[in-house]
C-alpha positions in Angstrom: -92.3 -57.0 -88.7 -95.7 -57.9 -87.3 -97.7 -60.1 -89.7 -100.8 -58.0 -89.2 -98.9 -54.8 -90.3 -97.5 -56.6 -93.3 -100.9 -57.9 -94.3 -102.5 -54.5 -93.8 -99.8 -52.9 -95.9 -100.4 -55.3 -98.7 -104.1 -54.7 -98.5 -103.8 -50.9 -98.6 -101.4 -51.1 -101.5 -103.8 -53.5 -103.4 -106.7 -51.1 -102.8 -104.7 -48.2 -104.1 -103.4 -50.0 -107.2 -106.8 -51.4 -107.9 -108.4 -48.0 -107.7 -105.8 -46.4 -109.9 -106.1 -49.2 -112.5 -109.9 -49.1 -112.6 -110.1 -45.3 -112.9 -107.7 -45.3 -115.9 -109.8 -47.8 -117.9 -112.0 -46.1 -120.6 -115.8 -46.8 -120.2 -115.9 -48.7 -123.5 -113.6 -51.4 -122.0 -115.4 -51.9 -118.7 -117.8 -54.5 -119.9 -115.3 -56.7 -121.7 -113.0 -56.5 -118.7 -115.9 -57.6 -116.5 -116.1 -61.0 -118.2 -112.4 -61.5 -117.7 -112.6 -60.5 -114.0 -115.5 -62.9 -113.6 -113.0 -65.8 -113.7 -110.9 -64.1 -111.0 -114.0 -63.7 -108.9 -114.7 -67.4 -109.3 -111.2 -68.2 -107.9 -112.1 -65.7 -105.0 -115.3 -67.7 -104.4 -113.4 -70.9 -104.1 -111.0 -69.3 -101.6 -113.9 -67.8 -99.6 -115.5 -71.3 -99.4 -112.3 -72.7 -98.1 -112.0 -70.0 -95.5 -115.6 -70.4 -94.4 -115.3 -74.2 -94.2 -112.0 -74.2 -92.2 -113.9 -73.4 -88.9 -110.7 -72.3 -87.1 -112.4 -69.5 -85.2 -115.8 -67.9 -85.2 -114.3 -64.7 -86.7 -112.7 -66.6 -89.6 -116.0 -68.5 -90.3 -118.0 -65.2 -90.2 -115.5 -63.4 -92.5 -115.5 -66.5 -94.8 -119.3 -66.4 -95.1 -119.2 -62.7 -95.8 -116.6 -63.3 -98.4 -118.7 -66.0 -100.0 -121.7 -63.7 -100.2 -119.7 -60.8 -101.8 -117.9 -63.1 -104.2 -121.2 -64.7 -105.3 -122.7 -61.3 -105.9 -119.7 -60.3 -107.9 -119.8 -63.5 -110.0 -123.5 -63.3 -110.7 -123.3 -59.6 -111.5 -120.4 -60.3 -113.9 -122.4 -62.9 -115.7 -125.5 -60.7 -115.9 -123.4 -57.8 -117.4 -121.7 -60.1 -119.8 -125.0 -61.6 -120.9 -126.5 -58.1 -121.4 -123.4 -57.1 -123.4 -123.7 -60.1 -125.7 -127.4 -59.5 -126.3 -126.5 -56.0 -127.6 -124.5 -57.6 -130.4 -127.2 -60.1 -131.6 -128.9 -59.5 -135.0 -132.3 -57.9 -134.9 -135.0 -60.1 -136.4 
C-alpha cells in the first residue's frame, strides 16, 4: 500500500472519529474538556516545532510553521477558556 494512501486513510478516520466524539459531548462538559485537551495541544506544539525546525524541504518547513501557528492559537485559546471558567467559580466580594 502506498504510504500516502495509508496516511490519508488514517487522517480521514481521525477526522471522522474526532467529529463524532465532539458532537456527542454535552455542552456542560466542553469547558472542562478544553483544559484537558490543552495538554494535548502542547504536545502538538512540540511536534510542530520539530517539524518546522527539521528543514527537510520547503514544503515541510511551511507546513511546520502553519502547524506551529494553529497549535499556538489552540493552546492560548484553551488557557483563556479555562481561565474564564475558573473566574466563574470565584466567590463574589
